[in-house]
Every structure is written in structure tokens, then in C-alpha cells.
N, C-alpha and C positions, 0 to 999 in steps of 0.2 A: 888175390888182387893186391898189388903193391900200391901204397899211397902215391898219388901224383898231384895232390892239391896241398899246397903249403898253408901255413897258419894265416899269413896275411891274406892270401887268396880266399881262404875259408871265411875269414872275417868279412871281407868285402862281399862275398856271396850271401852271407847271412844278413848283412845290413841291407843289401838290395832287395832280398826277399821280404824282409820286414817292411821296408818302405812301400813296396808294391802292395803288400797285404793291407797296410794302413790305408792307402789310396782306394783300394777296392772296398774295404770295410766302410770308409766314409762316403762312398758313392761317387768319388771323383772320377773313377774309371768304371764304366759299365758296359754291358753288352758283350759282343764278341771279343773286343779288346781285353775286357776283364778276364774272360775265360782263357785267352791265349797267354796273357801276362801272369795269370794265376798259376797256370801249368808251368810256365818258365820259372816263376818264383819258387814253386815246389821243387822243381828239378835243382835249382841253385841251392836251396836249403838242404836237400838230401845229399847232394854231392859235397857240399861244404861240411856236413856233419860226418859223413863216412870217410871223407878224405880221398875219394877216388872219383874221377870224371871219365866217362867213356869216350867223349870227344877228345880229351887230352891224350888218352891212351892211343886212339887211332892216329892222332897227329904227332905222337912222340913228344908231347909237351910235359914238362915236370916242373912244378913250382915249389916243391918241397926239397929241402937239402938232402943230398945223397949221404948214406951212412956207410 
């Protein structure tokens, strides 16, 4: 798998995942919405950490610089 998530994109994904996690932890987001956003936040965190996004691969999007 070639990386297709750039540094700035990965940072944004990480920050969004942390913000969602904090809202869920504090109880600001509950129920089904918390589950859905928690799964989305986990996906953002994982794709940001590994530098590869399956949706980006399907759509041919690449936010990291070419080497």
C-alpha cells in the first residue's frame, strides 16, 4: 500500500478524532450518534496513523507529495 494521506491531512484527521473522543468521553455526544461518530473517529485515527485511506485509493485522491 502506497501512502496517500499527507502530513497535514493526517494531523487534521488526528485532531478531529481526538475532539470527537473528548465529546464522547464528556457525555456531550451519547447514544447511536456516539457509536457512529466513535467508529468514524477510530477510522480517521487509524488512516491518519498508517498514512493510507481506502476511500482515497478508490477515488484516486492523494494528499501526500509524490516522490
